[in-house]
N, C-alpha and C positions, 0 to 999 in steps of 0.2 A: 691531278689526286686529292686524295682524300683529306681532312684535317686530321691533326692527331686527336682528336678529342674521338674519334672514333673508333680510334684503337681500345677504348674502353666501355665496353657494353654493360658496367658494373656486376653486382654478383647475379648470379643462376637462380632465376625465379623457381620454387619447389613445387608451387600448387598453380595448377589450371585446369580448365575443364577437360583437357588433357594431357595426360604424363605417360609419356613412353620410356623404360628405362630397358636397355640392351647393357647387357655385361659380358666378360669373357675374360677369364684366366689363359696368358698366354707364354712360352718359355721365351719369346721375346723380350728383350731387356728394355726398362723404363727411356730409357734414351732413344733405342732401335724405333721401339714403337711410335714414342715422340715423333720422331723425324719425320717418319711415313706418314702419321696424320697431319702434322701442319703441313705440308708438302702436296695440298690440294689439288694444285695444276699436274701432279702425275698418278692421282687417282685414277683417270682412265687406262693407266697403263698395267694396272694392278687390279681394276676390277670391271669386267664384261659386261657388266648390269649398268655400267657408267658411259651416259652419251659423250658428253664434255663439261668441260670447267672452263671457263673463260673470267679473266679477272677485266673487270671494266674499272675499276681502280687501285693502285698500289701504293701505299704508305709506309716509309721507315719505321714508323713506330709501331708496325705493326697490324696497323688498321685497314684493311682493305675489300673492296669491293668486288664479291664473285657471284657469279653465275653459274649455274650446276644443273645437269641435265643427267637423269636416269630413267630406264625402262624398270619397272614393276610386273614381272611375268606374272602371268597366268594360266600354266600348264605352257600349251604350245604358243599362245597367245601372250602379248608384252602392251603395257599402256605406256604411254609416254608423259612423263613428269618434269615440270621443272620449276626452279626457285632461284631468285636473286638475296643473294644475304652480305649484310654488313661482317666482317670477321676479324677476332681480337686473337691474337698471339699472345700467353703468357706464360712464359719457358722456365718462370721461376717456379712455377707451381704445375710443370707440364698438363697443361692445359690449351683446348682450343673451343672459343666460344663461337658462335653465330647466332644473328637476328634476321630472320625472313623480311625481306623489305621489299620482295616483289612475288606476285606467284599466288597462286591457291591457301598456300600457307604464310602467308604477311603475318607478321606479330608473333611467329614462332620462335624461340628460345632453344637452342640447341649448345650442350656441353658437351665436349669429350675430356675424359678425364684419367690421366695415366698415373697408376698409382704403383710404387715397387713392393713386389712380394721378395719373400727370402730366395725364389727362383722364379725369375719373371716377372711379367706385371698384371695389375689388374686393370682394364681396361673398362670405362662407365662411359655409355653415350645417353645422355639423357635431353628428352624435346619435351618441352611443357608449352604449351598452347590453350588460347581460350576458343578459337574454332574460328570459323569463316562468319561474314557479317551475312549471314542468311537468314531470313528472316523465319523465324517459327522454326526450322531445321538447321542452324549453323550449328549448334551445340551438338543436337545429336548426330549428325554428319561425323562431327569430329572425333566422337566417344565410339563409335560402332562402325566408322568406316574408314575415315581416313588415318586416326590414328593406329587402329590394329591392323589393318590392310596395306595400305602404301606406307605411313613411317614405319614401323616396324619392318614392313616386308623389305624394304629398301633398309632401313639402317643396319636387320640383323647381317646381311649379306655382304655390306659396306664395312664392318665390323669384321667379320670373318674373313675377308680379302683381304684387309689391311694388316690383321695380324699374320696373316699368310704371309705377305710383303715383308713384315718387319724380322720375321724370325727366317726368312731367306739372308735379307741386306745384313746378319750378324755378323 
């Protein structure tokens, strides 16, 4: 089991070499959307591009270690991706946070934030990262390829798919 301290990833950094923000307005209620987002074990049932989600550690305080793997489609081709993250759930703010601790995106901070609207929810999915520690090309790769092609490509599909699942669950 992880220690309770893992549940607190601190405030989401809002600056980095690579920042991607994906947003969506949905008819799903904030509570329905939050329930679907926090239930990461069920993501592969809702998302065709997710290969698996495996917990390496679970903690009653909300701090978990979770491995995720997804496909990044390129037309008829698919590129496999995976990452290992610390996960923290903040129910009172409808926030789910991740910090990547394994994979090419080690050090990336991720935040799912669900805000209520008069009808439905506004969901913001933010990724902040300083890039891989590759001499000379790490920062450029993060800005030009990893962020816009891989992170946004997977995140936008994940956001849309989970919003559909939350609307269906209402």
